[in-house]
N, C-alpha and C positions, 0 to 999 in steps of 0.2 A: 719771420722777423729778420731784419737786416743783420748782417754779420760784419765783424771787423771794423775797419776805419769808417768814419762818418756816423758811428753810432753815438747817441747822446747818453753818456754815462752820468748818473747823478748819485749822490749819497743816498743810501737806502735801497737802491736797486740790487737785484739778485742776478749775478752773472754766472753762466754755466760754462766751464772751461772744457777743453778737449781732453785733458789728462785728469785723472782723479787723484785726490789727496790720499795719502796712506791710510786714512780712517775709512775710505771708501766713498766719500761725497765728491760730487762734481760741482756743487753750488757754493758760491762765495757771496757774501754781502759786502757791498762797497761802503767803506767807512770814511774814506777820504779820496778826493779827486784832484789831480793836478798833473805835473810832470811825472810824478809817482803816485801809485794808488796804494791805499791801505785796505787790504781785503781780510774778511773774517770767515773762516770755514764754517758753514752752517751745520756740519756734522759734529765737529769736536770743539769748535770755538778758537782754534789756533789763528793768530793774526800774522800776516806778512805784509811787507812793503815790496812792491813790484813796479817796474817801469811801465808807463802807459803803453809804449809801443809793444811790450810783450803781452799785456792784457788784450790789446786790440787784435794782435796776431792769434792768440789762443782762445778767443771768445767763440763759443758755439751758439749761445743763445743769451739774450738779455731780457729779463722780466722787470717791468717797472713796478715800483712799490705802489701799494694802494694809498690813495689820498684819504686822509682821515678828515671826517666832517663833523 
């Protein structure tokens, strides 16, 4: 997978960050995309607002959501 800038972030995608959340999870679900992102921890459900630049810099892997049919 591509890393960092130039990635196509979409609502519903799962992003794996370099540092883990205190609950132990590295994975975050994208709830909002723009200049700032709203992310939800997949481990404990905690939500944060974080700058796009910081997300792009700390992204390790991006998993696209499954298309429902």
